[in-house]
Structure formats: structure tokens, C-alpha cells
TORTIMI-119208 format. One record per residue: x, y, z of N, C-alpha, C, O in turn; chain; residue number from 1. Coordinates in nm, 2 decimals, always signed. Each point is the difference from the previous one (the first is absolute). Layout:
<gumars>
GUMAR       nX       nY       nZ      caX      caY      caZ       cX       cY       cZ       oX       oY       oZ   drenza   miba
GUMAR        X        Y        Z        X        Y        Z        X        Y        Z        X        Y        Z        A    NUM
...
</gumars>
This chain:
<gumars>
GUMAR       nX       nY       nZ      caX      caY      caZ       cX       cY       cZ       oX       oY       oZ   drenza   miba
GUMAR    +0.08    -0.12    +0.00    -0.08    +0.12    +0.00    +0.09    +0.12    +0.00    +0.09    +0.01    +0.08        A      1
GUMAR    -0.12    +0.09    -0.16    +0.09    +0.12    -0.02    -0.03    +0.09    +0.12    -0.10    +0.00    +0.07        A      2
GUMAR    +0.20    +0.08    -0.04    +0.00    +0.10    +0.10    -0.11    +0.11    -0.02    -0.05    +0.05    +0.10        A      3
GUMAR    +0.02    -0.02    -0.22    -0.11    +0.10    -0.03    -0.13    -0.05    +0.05    -0.09    +0.08    +0.03        A      4
GUMAR    +0.06    -0.21    -0.03    -0.12    -0.05    +0.05    -0.01    +0.01    +0.16    -0.10    -0.02    +0.05        A      5
GUMAR    +0.22    +0.04    +0.01    +0.00    +0.01    +0.15    -0.02    +0.14    +0.05    +0.00    +0.02    +0.12        A      6
GUMAR    -0.01    +0.08    -0.21    -0.02    +0.13    +0.04    -0.14    +0.02    +0.05    -0.10    -0.06    -0.05        A      7
GUMAR    +0.08    +0.15    +0.14    -0.13    +0.03    +0.06    -0.08    +0.07    -0.11    +0.04    +0.09    -0.07        A      8
GUMAR    -0.16    -0.14    +0.04    -0.09    +0.06    -0.10    -0.07    +0.12    +0.07    -0.08    -0.01    +0.08        A      9
GUMAR    +0.13    +0.13    -0.12    -0.04    +0.12    +0.06    -0.15    +0.03    -0.01    -0.06    +0.04    +0.11        A     10
GUMAR    -0.01    -0.05    -0.22    -0.14    +0.02    +0.00    -0.08    -0.10    +0.10    -0.09    +0.04    +0.06        A     11
GUMAR    +0.13    -0.17    -0.06    -0.06    -0.09    +0.09    +0.03    +0.04    +0.15    -0.08    +0.00    +0.09        A     12
GUMAR    +0.21    +0.04    -0.07    +0.04    +0.04    +0.14    -0.08    +0.12    +0.05    -0.06    +0.00    +0.11        A     13
GUMAR    +0.04    +0.10    -0.20    -0.08    +0.12    +0.04    -0.15    -0.04    +0.02    -0.06    +0.05    +0.09        A     14
GUMAR    +0.01    -0.14    -0.17    -0.13    -0.05    +0.01    -0.03    -0.08    +0.13    -0.12    +0.00    +0.04        A     15
GUMAR    +0.22    -0.06    +0.01    -0.01    -0.08    +0.12    +0.01    +0.08    +0.13    -0.04    -0.05    +0.11        A     16
GUMAR    +0.10    +0.17    -0.11    +0.02    +0.08    +0.12    -0.13    +0.04    +0.06    -0.09    +0.05    -0.08        A     17
GUMAR    +0.07    -0.07    +0.21    -0.12    +0.04    +0.07    -0.12    -0.06    -0.07    -0.11    +0.07    +0.00        A     18
GUMAR    +0.12    -0.19    -0.05    -0.12    -0.07    -0.06    -0.05    +0.07    -0.13    -0.12    -0.01    -0.03        A     19
GUMAR    +0.21    +0.08    -0.04    -0.04    +0.07    -0.12    -0.04    +0.15    +0.02    -0.02    +0.07    -0.09        A     20
GUMAR    +0.00    -0.03    +0.22    -0.04    +0.13    +0.03    +0.11    +0.11    -0.03    -0.03    +0.11    -0.04        A     21
GUMAR    +0.16    -0.15    +0.06    +0.11    +0.09    -0.02    +0.00    +0.05    -0.15    +0.03    +0.12    -0.02        A     22
GUMAR    -0.05    -0.21    -0.07    +0.00    +0.03    -0.14    -0.11    +0.10    -0.03    +0.02    +0.10    -0.08        A     23
GUMAR    -0.14    -0.11    +0.14    -0.11    +0.09    -0.02    +0.04    +0.14    +0.06    -0.04    +0.10    -0.05        A     24
GUMAR    +0.11    -0.10    +0.16    +0.04    +0.13    +0.07    +0.10    +0.07    -0.09    -0.01    +0.12    -0.02        A     25
GUMAR    +0.10    -0.19    -0.05    +0.09    +0.06    -0.09    -0.07    +0.06    -0.12    +0.03    +0.12    -0.04        A     26
GUMAR    -0.13    -0.19    -0.01    -0.08    +0.05    -0.12    -0.07    +0.13    +0.04    -0.01    +0.09    -0.07        A     27
GUMAR    -0.05    -0.09    +0.19    -0.07    +0.11    +0.05    +0.09    +0.12    +0.02    -0.04    +0.12    -0.04        A     28
GUMAR    +0.16    -0.14    +0.10    +0.09    +0.11    +0.02    +0.05    +0.05    -0.14    +0.01    +0.13    -0.01        A     29
GUMAR    +0.02    -0.21    -0.09    +0.04    +0.04    -0.13    -0.11    +0.10    -0.06    +0.03    +0.10    -0.05        A     30
GUMAR    -0.16    -0.15    +0.06    -0.11    +0.09    -0.05    -0.01    +0.13    +0.07    -0.01    +0.11    -0.06        A     31
GUMAR    +0.02    -0.11    +0.20    -0.01    +0.13    +0.07    +0.11    +0.09    -0.03    -0.02    +0.12    -0.02        A     32
GUMAR    +0.14    -0.17    +0.02    +0.12    +0.09    -0.03    -0.01    +0.05    -0.14    +0.03    +0.12    -0.02        A     33
GUMAR    -0.06    -0.20    -0.07    -0.01    +0.04    -0.14    -0.10    +0.11    -0.02    +0.03    +0.10    -0.07        A     34
GUMAR    -0.15    -0.11    +0.13    -0.10    +0.10    -0.01    +0.04    +0.13    +0.07    -0.02    +0.11    -0.05        A     35
GUMAR    +0.09    -0.12    +0.17    +0.05    +0.11    +0.07    +0.10    +0.08    -0.08    +0.00    +0.12    +0.00        A     36
GUMAR    +0.09    -0.19    -0.06    +0.10    +0.06    -0.09    -0.06    +0.07    -0.12    +0.03    +0.12    -0.03        A     37
GUMAR    -0.13    -0.18    -0.03    -0.06    +0.05    -0.12    -0.08    +0.13    +0.04    +0.00    +0.10    -0.07        A     38
GUMAR    -0.08    -0.11    +0.18    -0.08    +0.11    +0.04    +0.07    +0.12    +0.07    -0.05    +0.11    -0.01        A     39
GUMAR    +0.17    -0.14    +0.07    +0.06    +0.11    +0.07    +0.14    +0.04    -0.05    +0.06    +0.10    +0.05        A     40
GUMAR    -0.01    -0.17    -0.14    +0.12    +0.04    -0.07    +0.14    -0.02    +0.07    +0.10    +0.03    -0.06        A     41
GUMAR    -0.10    -0.08    +0.18    +0.12    -0.03    +0.07    +0.02    -0.15    +0.00    -0.08    -0.08    -0.04        A     42
GUMAR    +0.20    +0.03    +0.09    +0.03    -0.14    -0.01    -0.05    -0.08    +0.12    -0.02    +0.06    +0.11        A     43
GUMAR    -0.01    -0.18    -0.13    -0.04    -0.10    +0.11    +0.11    -0.10    +0.01    +0.09    -0.01    -0.07        A     44
GUMAR    -0.11    -0.08    +0.17    +0.10    -0.10    +0.03    -0.07    -0.13    +0.06    -0.09    +0.02    +0.09        A     45
GUMAR    +0.13    -0.14    -0.13    -0.04    -0.12    +0.05    +0.12    -0.08    +0.04    +0.09    -0.02    -0.08        A     46
GUMAR    -0.08    -0.03    +0.20    +0.11    -0.08    +0.05    -0.04    -0.13    +0.05    -0.09    -0.01    +0.08        A     47
GUMAR    +0.16    -0.10    -0.12    -0.03    -0.13    +0.05    +0.13    -0.05    +0.07    +0.11    +0.02    -0.05        A     48
GUMAR    -0.13    -0.07    +0.17    +0.11    -0.05    +0.08    -0.03    -0.14    +0.06    -0.10    -0.02    +0.05        A     49
GUMAR    +0.20    -0.07    -0.07    -0.02    -0.13    +0.05    +0.11    -0.04    +0.10    +0.12    +0.03    -0.02        A     50
GUMAR    -0.16    -0.08    +0.14    +0.10    -0.06    +0.09    -0.02    -0.15    +0.02    -0.12    -0.04    +0.00        A     51
GUMAR    +0.22    -0.03    +0.00    +0.00    -0.15    +0.01    +0.06    -0.04    +0.12    +0.12    +0.03    +0.03        A     52
GUMAR    -0.19    -0.11    +0.05    +0.06    -0.06    +0.13    -0.04    -0.14    +0.01    -0.11    -0.05    -0.04        A     53
GUMAR    +0.20    -0.03    +0.10    -0.03    -0.14    +0.02    -0.12    -0.02    +0.09    +0.00    +0.07    +0.10        A     54
GUMAR    -0.08    -0.16    -0.13    -0.13    -0.02    +0.08    +0.03    -0.07    +0.13    -0.06    +0.04    +0.10        A     55
GUMAR    +0.15    -0.13    -0.10    +0.04    -0.07    +0.13    +0.15    -0.03    +0.00    +0.07    +0.03    -0.10        A     56
GUMAR    -0.02    -0.08    +0.21    +0.14    -0.02    +0.01    +0.04    -0.13    -0.07    +0.12    -0.03    -0.02        A     57
GUMAR    -0.22    -0.05    -0.02    +0.03    -0.13    -0.07    +0.03    +0.03    -0.15    -0.07    +0.07    -0.07        A     58
GUMAR    +0.18    -0.13    +0.03    +0.04    +0.01    -0.15    -0.09    -0.09    -0.08    -0.01    +0.02    -0.12        A     59
GUMAR    -0.04    -0.13    +0.18    -0.08    -0.10    -0.07    -0.14    +0.06    -0.04    -0.06    -0.05    -0.10        A     60
GUMAR    +0.01    +0.15    +0.17    -0.13    +0.05    -0.04    -0.01    +0.07    -0.13    -0.10    +0.00    -0.07        A     61
GUMAR    +0.21    +0.07    +0.03    +0.02    +0.06    -0.13    -0.11    +0.10    -0.02    -0.06    +0.01    -0.12        A     62
GUMAR    +0.02    +0.07    +0.22    -0.10    +0.11    -0.02    +0.06    +0.13    +0.05    +0.08    +0.01    +0.09        A     63
GUMAR    -0.12    +0.10    -0.16    +0.03    +0.13    +0.04    -0.12    +0.09    +0.01    -0.11    -0.04    -0.05        A     64
GUMAR    +0.12    +0.14    +0.13    -0.11    +0.10    +0.01    +0.04    +0.12    -0.09    +0.10    +0.06    +0.03        A     65
GUMAR    -0.19    -0.03    -0.12    +0.02    +0.12    -0.09    -0.08    +0.11    +0.06    -0.12    -0.01    +0.00        A     66
GUMAR    +0.19    +0.12    +0.04    -0.07    +0.12    +0.04    +0.00    +0.09    -0.12    +0.10    +0.04    -0.05        A     67
GUMAR    -0.22    +0.00    +0.01    -0.01    +0.08    -0.12    -0.07    +0.13    +0.03    -0.11    +0.00    +0.06        A     68
GUMAR    +0.17    +0.11    -0.10    -0.04    +0.13    +0.03    -0.02    +0.08    -0.13    +0.09    +0.00    -0.09        A     69
GUMAR    -0.20    +0.06    +0.08    -0.02    +0.09    -0.12    -0.04    +0.14    +0.06    -0.08    +0.01    +0.09        A     70
GUMAR    +0.15    +0.09    -0.14    -0.03    +0.14    +0.03    -0.01    +0.08    -0.13    +0.07    -0.03    -0.09        A     71
GUMAR    -0.16    +0.13    +0.10    -0.01    +0.08    -0.12    -0.03    +0.15    +0.04    -0.05    +0.02    +0.11        A     72
GUMAR    +0.09    +0.07    -0.20    -0.03    +0.14    +0.02    -0.07    +0.05    -0.13    +0.05    -0.02    -0.11        A     73
GUMAR    -0.17    +0.07    +0.14    -0.08    +0.05    -0.11    -0.01    +0.15    +0.01    -0.04    +0.05    +0.10        A     74
GUMAR    +0.07    +0.03    -0.21    -0.01    +0.14    +0.01    -0.15    +0.04    +0.01    -0.09    -0.06    -0.06        A     75
GUMAR    +0.07    +0.17    +0.13    -0.14    +0.06    +0.01    +0.01    +0.15    -0.04    +0.11    +0.05    -0.02        A     76
GUMAR    -0.22    +0.02    +0.01    +0.00    +0.14    -0.04    +0.08    +0.09    +0.10    +0.06    +0.10    -0.04        A     77
GUMAR    -0.05    -0.14    +0.17    +0.07    +0.09    +0.09    +0.11    -0.08    +0.08    +0.04    +0.04    +0.11        A     78
GUMAR    +0.01    -0.14    -0.17    +0.11    -0.07    +0.06    +0.01    -0.15    -0.05    +0.01    -0.03    -0.12        A     79
GUMAR    -0.01    -0.06    +0.22    +0.01    -0.14    -0.04    -0.07    -0.08    +0.11    -0.02    +0.04    +0.11        A     80
GUMAR    -0.02    -0.17    -0.15    -0.07    -0.09    +0.08    +0.09    -0.13    +0.00    +0.04    -0.04    -0.11        A     81
GUMAR    -0.01    -0.02    +0.23    +0.08    -0.12    +0.00    -0.07    -0.10    +0.08    -0.07    +0.02    +0.10        A     82
GUMAR    +0.10    -0.15    -0.13    -0.05    -0.11    +0.07    +0.11    -0.11    +0.00    +0.08    -0.01    -0.09        A     83
GUMAR    -0.09    -0.07    +0.20    +0.10    -0.11    +0.02    -0.08    -0.12    +0.04    -0.08    +0.01    +0.09        A     84
GUMAR    +0.11    -0.13    -0.14    -0.06    -0.12    +0.04    +0.10    -0.11    +0.01    +0.08    -0.03    -0.10        A     85
GUMAR    -0.08    -0.05    +0.21    +0.10    -0.10    +0.02    -0.08    -0.13    +0.04    -0.08    +0.00    +0.10        A     86
GUMAR    +0.11    -0.11    -0.16    -0.06    -0.13    +0.03    +0.11    -0.11    -0.01    +0.11    +0.03    -0.05        A     87
GUMAR    -0.14    -0.15    +0.09    +0.09    -0.11    +0.00    -0.06    -0.12    -0.07    -0.12    -0.03    +0.01        A     88
GUMAR    +0.21    -0.05    -0.07    -0.04    -0.13    -0.06    +0.11    -0.10    +0.02    +0.11    +0.02    -0.04        A     89
GUMAR    -0.14    -0.14    +0.10    +0.10    -0.11    +0.00    +0.01    -0.07    -0.13    -0.10    -0.02    -0.07        A     90
GUMAR    +0.22    -0.01    +0.03    +0.03    -0.07    -0.13    +0.10    -0.11    +0.02    +0.09    +0.01    +0.09        A     91
GUMAR    -0.09    -0.10    -0.18    +0.10    -0.11    +0.00    +0.11    +0.04    -0.09    -0.02    +0.07    -0.10        A     92
GUMAR    +0.14    -0.11    +0.13    +0.12    +0.02    -0.08    +0.03    -0.14    -0.06    +0.05    -0.09    +0.07        A     93
GUMAR    -0.07    +0.08    -0.20    +0.02    -0.13    -0.07    +0.14    +0.00    -0.05    +0.08    +0.09    +0.02        A     94
GUMAR    -0.05    -0.20    -0.09    +0.13    -0.02    -0.06    +0.04    +0.12    -0.08    -0.08    +0.05    -0.08        A     95
GUMAR    +0.21    +0.00    +0.09    +0.05    +0.11    -0.07    -0.05    +0.14    +0.06    +0.04    +0.10    -0.06        A     96
GUMAR    -0.11    -0.11    +0.17    -0.05    +0.13    +0.06    -0.13    +0.05    -0.05    -0.05    +0.10    +0.04        A     97
GUMAR    -0.02    -0.18    -0.12    -0.13    +0.04    -0.06    -0.10    +0.01    +0.11    -0.02    -0.09    +0.08        A     98
GUMAR    -0.05    +0.21    -0.08    -0.10    +0.02    +0.11    -0.14    -0.03    -0.06    -0.04    +0.04    -0.11        A     99
GUMAR    -0.03    -0.12    +0.19    -0.14    -0.04    -0.04    -0.09    -0.01    +0.13    +0.06    -0.02    +0.11        A    100
GUMAR    -0.19    +0.03    -0.12    -0.09    +0.00    +0.11    -0.01    -0.15    +0.05    -0.02    -0.02    +0.12        A    101
GUMAR    +0.03    -0.07    -0.22    -0.01    -0.15    +0.04    +0.14    -0.06    -0.04    +0.07    +0.04    -0.09        A    102
GUMAR    -0.04    -0.14    +0.17    +0.13    -0.08    -0.02    -0.01    -0.07    -0.13    -0.10    -0.07    -0.03        A    103
GUMAR    +0.20    +0.09    -0.06    +0.00    -0.07    -0.13    +0.02    -0.15    +0.00    -0.07    -0.07    -0.06        A    104
GUMAR    +0.16    +0.02    +0.14    +0.03    -0.14    +0.01    -0.05    -0.05    +0.14    +0.07    +0.02    +0.10        A    105
GUMAR    -0.19    -0.08    -0.10    -0.06    -0.05    +0.12    +0.03    -0.14    +0.03    -0.06    -0.06    +0.09        A    106
GUMAR    +0.14    -0.01    -0.18    +0.03    -0.14    +0.02    -0.09    -0.09    -0.06    -0.10    +0.04    -0.06        A    107
GUMAR    +0.12    -0.17    +0.07    -0.08    -0.10    -0.07    -0.10    -0.05    +0.10    +0.04    -0.05    +0.11        A    108
GUMAR    -0.17    +0.06    -0.14    -0.11    -0.04    +0.10    -0.04    -0.14    -0.03    -0.03    -0.08    +0.10        A    109
GUMAR    +0.04    +0.03    -0.22    -0.05    -0.14    -0.04    +0.11    -0.07    -0.08    +0.08    +0.07    -0.07        A    110
GUMAR    -0.08    -0.20    +0.09    +0.10    -0.08    -0.09    -0.06    -0.01    -0.13    -0.11    +0.04    -0.03        A    111
GUMAR    +0.18    -0.11    -0.07    -0.05    -0.02    -0.13    -0.12    -0.09    +0.00    -0.08    +0.01    -0.09        A    112
GUMAR    +0.07    -0.10    +0.19    -0.12    -0.09    +0.01    -0.12    +0.07    +0.06    -0.11    -0.06    +0.01        A    113
GUMAR    +0.13    +0.19    +0.03    -0.12    +0.07    +0.06    -0.01    -0.01    +0.15    -0.09    +0.05    +0.06        A    114
GUMAR    +0.19    -0.12    +0.01    +0.00    -0.01    +0.14    +0.06    +0.12    +0.07    +0.08    +0.07    -0.07        A    115
GUMAR    -0.10    -0.05    +0.19    +0.06    +0.11    +0.08    +0.15    -0.03    +0.01    +0.04    -0.11    +0.03        A    116
GUMAR    +0.04    +0.22    -0.06    +0.14    -0.02    +0.00    +0.05    -0.04    +0.15    -0.06    +0.04    +0.09        A    117
GUMAR    +0.16    -0.12    -0.09    +0.04    -0.06    +0.13    +0.04    +0.11    +0.11    -0.02    -0.03    +0.12        A    118
GUMAR    +0.07    +0.14    -0.16    +0.03    +0.11    +0.09    -0.12    +0.06    +0.07    +0.01    +0.06    +0.10        A    119
GUMAR    -0.13    -0.07    -0.16    -0.12    +0.05    +0.05    -0.08    -0.09    +0.09    -0.09    +0.04    +0.07        A    120
GUMAR    +0.13    -0.17    -0.07    -0.07    -0.10    +0.08    +0.03    +0.02    +0.15    +0.11    +0.04    +0.03        A    121
GUMAR    -0.22    -0.05    +0.05    +0.03    +0.01    +0.14    +0.07    -0.13    +0.05    -0.03    -0.11    -0.04        A    122
GUMAR    +0.12    +0.13    +0.14    +0.08    -0.11    +0.04    -0.06    -0.06    +0.13    +0.06    -0.10    +0.05        A    123
</gumars>
């Protein structure tokens, strides 16, 4: 498998943050800032910031907490309006560092004969 397939899919990544709500917030901020710039003639700004922290002390869990922050400044007739929004989403770190909401390799659940894999049987 090539390394390019191991890269995080950015549109999917953004769509998974905060259950899809973060993507909607970005779209709304883009609309508001664009209209503010058009109507008031000065510049606006949208900033996205991501912080990544290990979710637990265990290296085997392979999960991180993504803190995502969006802030924007929209020009108004007498100044500017700003808003900031911060939320968090836990994500899995798959092979090559690829970030996904679900673990890509969850192991073998059944044998070729359709029986439960030996590692899953209760002892």
C-alpha cells in the first residue's frame, strides 16, 4: 500500500469533527465573513486551530483527542464582530498516522469457516 493512501483524508477529517457540526460552523463563518467584507469594505478573517493530545497513557489504545477551534472576525459598519468556538473530538491514529473516527484495522472476527476467531472465544 502506498504512503499516499496513508494520508489523512482532510474532507473526511473535517466532516467527522464534532459529529459533522464543525464543518457546518466553518461554512457559516465563511458566509458571514464574506457578506461582512462585501457590505462593509474592510477585511475579515477566519482562523482554524487544532491541538492534538494523547487520550490515555496507553500506547496500545492509539487514540488522540483533537481540540478544534474556529474563530472569525466579520467587519461591521462601525467596527467588527468576532466569535470563537472550541470543541473536541476523539480520533484513532491508524497506520502511518492516518486520523479517522473509527479504527481502520479492527482485526479478524470470524474464521474462513464462519466460526468465531479463537482470540475472541471466552476461556
